[in-house]
N, C-alpha and C positions, 0 to 999 in steps of 0.2 A: 883066192876065192873061197868063200864060206860054203861048206856043205851043211845042209840042214838035216839033222838026224833026230829022230825021236829018242831021247835018252831017258826020259822020266815021265811017267803018267802023273797028271795032276787032276784035282777035282774039276769036273766040267764047269766051265764058266763062259759067258758070252763076251765077245769083244765089245767094249763100251762105245765104239764108234760105228761098227757095221753089223754087230749082232752075231757074227760067225761063232760057231761053237768051238771052243778051245779046250783041249783036255790032255795036252802034253807039253813038255818043255824040251828044248834043244840047247846044248851048250855051244859056246865058242870053241874053236879048235884048241885042244889041250886043256879044256876046263870040264869039270863035272857038271852035268845039267840037273842038279837037284836043287830046285829053287827054294829059297827061304824068304821070310818077310823082307821086302825091300828089293828083291831081285827084279831086274828089268825083264819085261815080256813084250815082244813085238808080234802083233797079229800077222799071220802069214797070208791072210786074205787081203787086208787093206793097208798094213804097215803102221797101224796105230800103236804108239808106245804107251805101255801101262806098267804098273808095279804089282807084285804079288803082296797080298795081305798075309797075316799070320796063318789064316786058314787056307792059304794058297788060292783064294779067289782073287780076282783082279780089281784094281782101283786105278783111277786117273792120277796123274802126277800133279803136285802143287806147282805153281809157276817157278819156284826155286828149284824143285827137283827136275822139272822139264829143262831148265837152262843147264843144269849140271849134266844130265843125261845126254843132251844134244851136243855137249862139248866133248863127249867121250868118243874117240875115234872108232872104238869097237862097235858102238851103237850105229855110227854112220856107215860102217862097213856092212853090218848086218842089214840095215835098212836098204842099202843099195842092192844087196844080194836078193832080198825078199821082193823088192819092187822092180827089179830089172825088167825092162821091156813092157811094163804096165803103164797104161795112160794115167796121168795124175787125176785124182778125184777132186 
C-alpha cells in the first residue's frame, strides 16, 4: 500500500481537471520526491495525471505520454491508492 507523504514543496499550481490547489509532491516508496521537468503528478483530489514543467507548474500529457504513463504499474498503484473508495467522476 502506498503512503502519501509530503516530501517536497512545489510552486502552487491548480489541477488542470478539478482546479484543486496543489503545492507539494510525494514520492513513491523508496524514491525521493523532488520533482523535475517531466515528473508525473497525480491530483490527490480527483486523480488527474499531469506532468511537471521546468518551472514545476503542471501541464497535461500528450496522448503519447498518457499511454506511456498509464502503462506504468507504479502510476496505476498510486492512482488506486489516491482514489480508493471514491466515486468515479
